[in-house]
KETOR-404528 format. One record per residue: x negated, y negated, z of N, C-alpha, C, O in turn; residue in one letter. Coordinates in steps of 0.02 Angstrom, whole numbers, padded with zeros to 5 digits, always signed. Example, Ala and Ser with C-alpha at 12.3 -4.5 7.8 and 13.67 -1.06 7.14 Angstrom:
residues 2
-00660+00284+00390-00615+00225+00390-00660+00165+00390-00712+00166+00423a-00642+00112+00354-00684+00053+00357-00645-00002+00394-00670-00057+00402s
//
This chain:
residues 221
-00042+00060+00000+00000+00000+00000-00044-00062+00000-00092-00066+00038m-00028-00111-00042-00067-00172-00046-00043-00222+00005+00017-00228+00018n-00090-00259+00033-00072-00311+00082-00104-00375+00060-00166-00379+00057e-00064-00425+00044-00090-00489+00021-00081-00541+00074-00025-00552+00098t-00135-00574+00095-00131-00625+00148-00140-00693+00116-00194-00708+00090i-00091-00735+00118-00094-00803+00093-00088-00851+00151-00053-00880+00108t-00087-00863+00168-00085-00906+00230-00054-00862+00279-00044-00882+00336d+00626-00570+01066+00652-00511+01036+00722-00522+01041+00729-00496+01096p+00828-00559+01011+00884-00520+00984+00885-00455+01019+00861-00453+01076s+00910-00403+00992+00925-00343+01030+00863-00300+01041+00811-00310+01010s+00872-00252+01086+00818-00206+01101+00806-00160+01042+00845-00160+00994a+00751-00121+01047+00734-00081+00989+00787-00029+00973+00797-00014+00914d+00821-00002+01022+00872+00048+01007+00932+00016+00975+00966+00047+00934e+00948-00048+00992+01003-00084+00960+00987-00097+00887+01029-00088+00843t+00926-00117+00874+00905-00129+00805+00908-00066+00764+00929-00067+00706a+00888-00010+00794+00891+00053+00758+00963+00072+00743+00978+00099+00690a+01008+00058+00791+01079+00073+00780+01106+00031+00723+01146+00056+00683r+01086-00033+00719+01108-00075+00663+01084-00045+00598+01120-00047+00548q+01024-00019+00597+00999+00012+00536+01040+00072+00517+01054+00083+00458a+01061+00112+00567+01104+00170+00553+01170+00149+00521+01194+00181+00475h+01198+00094+00546+01264+00073+00523+01263+00050+00451+01310+00062+00414e+01208+00015+00431+01209-00014+00365+01169+00023+00314+01169+00003+00255g+01133+00077+00332+01089+00109+00285+01096+00184+00289+01145+00210+00316t+01045+00220+00264+01046+00292+00269+01002+00314+00327+00962+00275+00353d+01009+00377+00347+00976+00403+00406+00900+00399+00403+00870+00381+00454a+00866+00414+00347+00793+00414+00348+00763+00348+00370+00715+00347+00408p+00790+00291+00345+00763+00226+00365+00773+00215+00439+00728+00192+00474v+00833+00229+00463+00848+00218+00534+00805+00263+00578+00780+00240+00630a+00797+00325+00559+00756+00371+00599+00684+00348+00600+00650+00355+00651e+00660+00322+00544+00592+00296+00543+00585+00236+00589+00534+00229+00623a+00636+00193+00591+00634+00135+00636+00632+00158+00708+00596+00129+00749a+00670+00211+00724+00670+00236+00792+00601+00265+00810+00577+00256+00865e+00571+00301+00762+00506+00332+00774+00452+00280+00786+00409+00288+00829t+00454+00225+00747+00401+00175+00751+00418+00118+00797+00380+00070+00803a+00476+00121+00831+00497+00066+00873+00449+00055+00931+00432+00102+00966a+00426-00009+00941+00381-00024+00996+00418-00024+01062+00479-00035+01064p+00382-00012+01116+00413-00015+01182+00425-00088+01200+00382-00130+01190a+00484-00102+01228+00501-00170+01249+00493-00173+01324+00533-00145+01361d+00440-00207+01347+00424-00207+01417+00464-00259+01456+00468-00255+01517s+00493-00308+01423+00530-00361+01457+00603-00344+01458+00625-00295+01428a+00643-00387+01492+00716-00378+01492+00743-00396+01425+00747-00455+01408g+00763-00347+01386+00781-00359+01316+00841-00404+01307+00840-00449+01265s+00893-00394+01346+00953-00434+01338+00940-00508+01352+00961-00552+01315a+00903-00521+01407+00889-00591+01424+00843-00622+01372+00852-00679+01352e+00793-00584+01349+00748-00610+01298+00785-00624+01234+00772-00673+01200a+00833-00581+01217+00872-00590+01156+00913-00654+01159+00916-00691+01111a+00945-00666+01216+00986-00726+01223+00943-00789+01217+00963-00837+01184e+00885-00788+01250+00840-00846+01246+00815-00856+01176+00814-00912+01150t+00795-00801+01144+00770-00805+01076+00823-00831+01028+00807-00872+00984q+00885-00809+01037+00940-00831+00994+00950-00906+00999+00959-00940+00949d+00947-00932+01060+00956-01004+01071+00899-01044+01038+00911-01094+01004a+00838-01021+01049+00780-01055+01019+00784-01053+00944+00770-01103+00911v+00803-00996+00917+00805-00985+00845+00854-01033+00811+00839-01061+00758e+00912-01041+00841+00965-01077+00806+00966-01152+00821+00991-01191+00780s+00939-01172+00877+00946-01242+00896+00887-01286+00877+00897-01343+00855e+00826-01262+00885+00770-01307+00879+00707-01272+00859+00704-01210+00857s+00656-01311+00843+00589-01286+00829+00546-01299+00890+00536-01357+00909e+00520-01246+00921+00478-01254+00979+00412-01287+00962+00387-01277+00906d+00385-01324+01007+00320-01353+00997+00271-01320+01044+00287-01307+01102e+00212-01305+01020+00162-01271+01061+00131-01320+01110+00120-01378+01093s+00118-01297+01171+00091-01339+01223+00015-01344+01215-00021-01296+01228d-00008-01403+01194-00079-01415+01189-00117-01371+01142-00177-01361+01150g-00083-01343+01093-00115-01298+01046-00138-01336+00984-00099-01372+00954e-00200-01328+00966-00226-01362+00907-00198-01329+00844-00173-01273+00846s-00204-01364+00788-00180-01336+00725-00217-01272+00708-00187-01224+00682d-00282-01271+00721-00322-01212+00707-00301-01153+00750-00296-01096+00727e-00288-01166+00814-00266-01114+00860-00197-01087+00840-00185-01027+00841e-00152-01133+00821-00085-01113+00800-00089-01069+00738-00055-01017+00734r-00129-01089+00689-00135-01050+00628-00164-00981+00643-00140-00931+00615l-00214-00978+00686-00244-00914+00704-00193-00869+00738-00190-00809+00725r-00153-00898+00783-00102-00859+00819-00050-00832+00771-00031-00774+00776r-00026-00874+00725+00026-00852+00679+00000-00801+00630+00037-00755+00611l-00062-00808+00608-00091-00758+00564-00097-00691+00599-00087-00638+00569e-00114-00694+00664-00118-00632+00703-00049-00599+00708-00043-00538+00701e+00004-00640+00720+00072-00613+00722+00089-00578+00656+00117-00524+00656e+00072-00611+00601+00086-00582+00535+00049-00517+00525+00078-00469+00497g-00014-00514+00546-00053-00452+00538-00022-00395+00579-00017-00338+00555d-00002-00409+00641+00027-00358+00684+00092-00332+00653+00104-00272+00650i+00135-00379+00632+00199-00360+00602+00188-00319+00538+00223-00270+00525a+00140-00340+00497+00126-00305+00434+00103-00234+00448+00124-00187+00413a+00059-00225+00498+00036-00157+00515+00095-00114+00536+00101-00056+00516d+00139-00142+00578+00197-00105+00602+00243-00086+00544+00265-00028+00539y+00258-00134+00501+00304-00121+00445+00274-00072+00395+00310-00031+00365l+00209-00076+00385+00176-00029+00340+00183+00042+00367+00196+00089+00329e+00174+00050+00432+00183+00116+00463+00256+00139+00454+00268+00198+00440e+00302+00093+00463+00373+00110+00457+00390+00133+00386+00425+00183+00377l+00364+00098+00336+00376+00117+00267+00346+00185+00251+00375+00225+00215l+00287+00198+00279+00254+00262+00267+00295+00319+00297+00304+00371+00266d+00321+00308+00358+00362+00360+00391+00425+00374+00350+00446+00431+00343i+00456+00320+00324+00517+00327+00285+00505+00347+00213+00552+00358+00175a+00440+00352+00194+00421+00370+00125+00451+00321+00075+00481+00341+00025d+00444+00256+00090+00469+00204+00047+00411+00162+00020+00362+00150+00056l+00416+00142-00044+00365+00100-00073+00375+00027-00052+00429+00008-00029d+00322-00013-00059+00329-00084-00043+00262-00115-00027+00219-00084+00004g+00252-00177-00049+00193-00216-00032+00212-00269+00019+00269-00293+00019d+00165-00286+00062+00180-00334+00116+00139-00397+00106+00077-00394+00104i+00173-00454+00101+00141-00519+00096+00146-00554+00163+00199-00554+00194d+00092-00585+00185+00091-00623+00248+00078-00696+00233+00034-00712+00193i+00115-00740+00265+00107-00811+00255+00120-00847+00321+00141-00815+00369d+00108-00911+00323+00127-00953+00380+00171-01008+00354+00152-01047+00310v+00232-01013+00381+00281-01062+00359+00297-01108+00418+00337-01090+00462d+00266-01167+00419+00277-01213+00474+00249-01185+00539+00189-01174+00545g+00293-01173+00587+00271-01145+00651+00293-01073+00659+00303-01049+00715d+00299-01037+00603+00318-00967+00605+00271-00926+00561+00246-00948+00510r+00259-00865+00584+00229-00816+00538+00285-00792+00492+00342-00784+00513a+00267-00782+00429+00316-00760+00379+00290-00698+00345+00235-00697+00318s+00331-00645+00345+00312-00582+00315+00366-00561+00266+00426-00563+00282v+00346-00540+00207+00395-00516+00157+00375-00448+00131+00317-00436+00115e+00424-00404+00127+00414-00339+00096+00436-00345+00023+00495-00356+00009i+00389-00337-00023+00404-00343-00094+00398-00274-00128+00363-00229-00104r+00433-00268-00184+00428-00207-00223+00459-00146-00190+00447-00090-00211g+00500-00158-00139+00534-00103-00104+00606-00101-00128+00651-00122-00092a+00617-00075-00188+00683-00078-00219+00736-00041-00177+00792-00065-00169d+00717+00018-00153+00765+00057-00113+00783+00020-00049+00842+00018-00029r+00734-00009-00016+00745-00046+00046+00789-00107+00032+00834-00122+00071l+00775-00142-00023+00814-00201-00041+00887-00182-00055+00933-00218-00037a+00896-00125-00087+00964-00101-00102+01002-00085-00038+01061-00102-00032e+00968-00053+00009+01000-00036+00073+01016-00098+00114+01063-00097+00154l+00979-00151+00104+00988-00213+00143+01049-00252+00121+01077-00290+00161n+01070-00245+00059+01127-00284+00034+01193-00251+00053+01196-00191+00063r+01248-00291+00058+01251-00362+00040+01242-00410+00099+01235-00471+00088p+01242-00386+00161+01244-00431+00218+01177-00442+00252+01172-00484+00297k+01126-00405+00234+01061-00415+00265+01055-00386+00334+01012-00407+00373g+01097-00337+00351+01096-00309+00419+01031-00269+00431+01004-00271+00487e+01007-00234+00381+00944-00198+00389+00887-00246+00400+00843-00233+00441l+00887-00301+00364+00836-00352+00371+00834-00379+00443+00780-00386+00472l+00892-00394+00471+00895-00419+00539+00867-00368+00589+00831-00386+00635d+00885-00304+00578+00862-00252+00624+00786-00244+00620+00752-00239+00671a+00759-00242+00559+00687-00234+00551+00649-00295+00576+00594-00289+00603l+00678-00354+00569+00646-00414+00594+00639-00411+00670+00586-00429+00697q+00691-00388+00704+00688-00383+00777+00636-00332+00798+00600-00343+00847e+00632-00276+00762+00581-00226+00778+00511-00254+00767+00466-00241+00808l+00501-00291+00714+00436-00321+00700+00418-00371+00755+00360-00375+00776a+00467-00411+00777+00454-00459+00830+00436-00424+00895+00392-00446+00932r+00470-00369+00909+00454-00330+00969+00384-00301+00965+00348-00297+01015l+00364-00280+00905+00296-00254+00896+00245-00308+00912+00194-00295+00943a+00258-00369+00889+00214-00425+00903+00213-00440+00978+00159-00450+01007v+00272-00442+01009+00276-00456+01081+00239-00404+01122+00207-00420+01172q+00244-00341+01101+00210-00287+01137+00134-00298+01136+00101-00284+01186t+00108-00322+01080+00036-00332+01074+00012-00397+01106-00042-00400+01135r+00052-00450+01100+00029-00517+01122+00056-00537+01190+00027-00580+01224t+00113-00508+01211+00144-00527+01274+00187-00589+01268+00213-00612+01319g+00195-00616+01208+00235-00676+01198+00288-00664+01145+00277-00627+01097a+00347-00696+01154+00400-00689+01104+00378-00719+01038+00343-00769+01035r+00398-00687+00985+00380-00709+00918+00441-00737+00882+00497-00713+00892s+00430-00787+00840+00483-00814+00798+00470-00796+00725+00492-00831+00679r+00433-00743+00716+00416-00719+00649+00479-00710+00607+00531-00687+00630l+00472-00729+00543+00528-00722+00497+00511-00669+00445+00458-00671+00413m+00556-00620+00437+00547-00566+00389+00594-00575+00330+00650-00599+00338l+00570-00557+00271+00613-00556+00212+00601-00491+00175+00547-00461+00179d+00651-00469+00138+00646-00410+00096+00666-00428+00025+00725-00442+00012i+00618-00428-00019+00633-00440-00089+00668-00506-00104+00709-00510-00149g+00651-00559-00066+00679-00625-00079+00751-00634-00056+00784-00682-00077g+00776-00589-00014+00846-00593+00007+00862-00658+00043+00913-00690+00029f+00818-00679+00088+00832-00741+00126+00834-00802+00080+00877-00845+00088r+00788-00804+00033+00786-00862-00013+00851-00866-00053+00879-00920-00063a+00876-00808-00077+00939-00807-00114+00997-00827-00069+01040-00866-00089e+00997-00801-00009+01051-00813+00039+01052-00885+00062+01105-00913+00075h+00993-00916+00066+00988-00984+00091+01025-01034+00047+01057-01080+00073k+01023-01025-00019+01058-01070-00064+01133-01071-00051+01163-01125-00049g+01163-01012-00043+01234-01009-00029+01252-01040+00038+01304-01072+00045g+01209-01030+00088+01221-01059+00154+01218-01136+00152+01258-01170+00185l+01172-01162+00114+01167-01235+00107+01229-01264+00074+01252-01319+00093e+01256-01229+00026+01318-01252-00006+01376-01249+00044+01417-01295+00046e+01379-01196+00084+01431-01190+00134+01425-01245+00186+01475-01273+00207l+01364-01260+00206+01353-01314+00255+01373-01382+00225+01403-01423+00260a+01356-01392+00163+01374-01456+00130+01450-01465+00128+01474-01521+00136a+01486-01411+00116+01559-01415+00115+01587-01433+00183+01632-01475+00189s+01560-01402+00236+01582-01417+00304+01565-01489+00324+01604-01522+00358a+01508-01512+00302+01487-01581+00316+01534-01631+00283+01554-01680+00313i+01551-01617+00220+01597-01661+00184+01665-01662+00218+01697-01715+00223a+01688-01604+00242+01752-01601+00278+01749-01640+00343+01798-01674+00361e+01694-01636+00379+01687-01672+00442+01686-01748+00430+01716-01786+00468a+01653-01769+00378+01651-01840+00361+01720-01866+00342+01739-01921+00362k+01756-01827+00303+01822-01848+00278+01875-01848+00333+01915-01894+00338e+01875-01795+00375+01926-01789+00426+01909-01825+00491+01954-01843+00530s+01845-01837+00502+01825-01868+00565+01830-01820+00624+01827-01842+00682g+01839-01755+00611+01847-01704+00663+01791-01653+00659+01762-01642+00605q+01775-01621+00716+01725-01568+00715+01748-01510+00670+01808-01494+00668p+01702-01480+00635+01719-01425+00590+01680-01362+00612+01619-01359+00604v+01716-01313+00640+01682-01250+00658+01672-01207+00596+01715-01205+00552p+01615-01173+00593+01601-01129+00537+01607-01056+00558+01617-01042+00617m+01603-01012+00512+01609-00940+00526+01551-00917+00569+01498-00950+00570r+01559-00861+00605+01502-00834+00643+01442-00820+00599+01449-00795+00542p+01384-00835+00625+01322-00826+00586+01267-00799+00630+01269-00806+00691m+01218-00768+00599+01159-00746+00636+01111-00805+00646+01122-00857+00616n+01059-00798+00686+01014-00854+00700+00984-00886+00637+00980-00948+00633p+00963-00846+00589+00934-00874+00528+00986-00918+00492+00969-00973+00470f+01047-00893+00486+01099-00931+00451+01115-00996+00487+01123-01048+00456e+01119-00993+00553+01133-01053+00592+01078-01105+00584+01091-01165+00579r+01016-01080+00583+00959-01126+00575+00963-01163+00509+00948-01223+00507k+00983-01129+00456+00990-01162+00391+01042-01217+00395+01032-01272+00370v+01100-01201+00426+01154-01250+00432+01132-01310+00474+01146-01367+00456v+01097-01297+00530+01072-01352+00572+01026-01398+00532+01030-01459+00539h+00984-01369+00492+00937-01409+00452+00973-01453+00402+00955-01511+00392d+01025-01426+00370+01064-01466+00321+01100-01522+00356+01101-01579+00332v+01131-01508+00413+01167-01560+00451+01120-01615+00472+01137-01674+00467a+01061-01596+00497+01012-01646+00518+00991-01689+00460+00984-01750+00466k+00980-01657+00403+00959-01694+00343+01012-01744+00321+00995-01796+00293r+01075-01728+00333+01130-01772+00313+01149-01822+00368+01195-01861+00360e+01112-01820+00423+01124-01869+00477+01182-01851+00522+01207-01895+00558g+01205-01789+00523+01260-01768+00566+01233-01724+00622+01179-01694+00617l+01271-01720+00676+01253-01678+00733+01286-01610+00725+01343-01604+00703r+01249-01558+00743+01276-01491+00741+01255-01454+00804+01201-01465+00831s+01299-01410+00828+01284-01371+00887+01308-01299+00876+01356-01287+00840e+01274-01252+00909+01296-01183+00908+01342-01170+00967+01331-01195+01022s+01395-01132+00955+01444-01118+01006+01464-01044+01002+01456-01012+00950d+01490-01018+01058+01512-00948+01058+01456-00901+01081+01399-00922+01091g+01474-00839+01089+01426-00789+01113+01423-00729+01066+01470-00715+01029d+01367-00695+01068+01360-00633+01030+01374-00641+00957+01350-00688+00924g+01413-00594+00930+01427-00595+00858+01474-00652+00839+01482-00667+00780k+01505-00683+00889+01550-00739+00875+01514-00807+00876+01547-00859+00868g+01449-00807+00885+01412-00871+00889+01413-00905+00820+01398-00874+00769r+01430-00969+00821+01439-01005+00758+01416-01077+00766+01402-01100+00822h+01413-01113+00711+01393-01184+00711+01455-01228+00706+01501-01212+00668v+01455-01282+00743+01507-01333+00738+01474-01397+00712+01425-01421+00740v+01501-01424+00658+01477-01486+00628+01518-01544+00655+01579-01543+00651i+01484-01595+00682+01518-01653+00710+01510-01714+00665+01456-01726+00638y+01564-01752+00655+01559-01812+00614+01519-01866+00650+01509-01862+00711p+01495-01915+00613+01459-01970+00645+01508-02009+00687+01565-02020+00668t+01485-02032+00745+01529-02068+00791+01533-02142+00772+01568-02180+00805s
//
């Protein structure tokens, strides 16, 4: 498998269960086999991670740009090693690209046609594998990771539709002068909506719990 370097949500068993629900058994069983041990309180860590993911971009305390880049590259390397092992166990093809996007490590599995097929249409497999990769990083570093995983450009494709959806809600909020709640979304989806609202000068907040967590767009006061 080629590795090109260019620049924890639920516990591991929950992520594996999500993989079972949306895919076939071999992928899910491989995820269970390669799942890292989660030494911290998974539920509490998941809730904290969800809030950080959807609301804001964390800033590192006194960390230089060089130190931040080194840390994120290390996260990407750890996640890539874990995912490579997972693909080998599942006997799936795929190349892994590692990058740094802002204050996140970014890892993409390319050329994995079967994996990409299993991930569609809702990206549930992607979410499960991302949580497992983050847990792998946390196990090695002792710190929560905000690493972002993609499979075959799924997030990039999905992001365009989310931005259009956010733009529609923003227009409705401006016209009606009332808050506009959106459909339940995962942390990645909420983050995209928050970014669009901020860009348009509107306030947005996440509300609700668990699978019902969603973004509310507020009109300008």
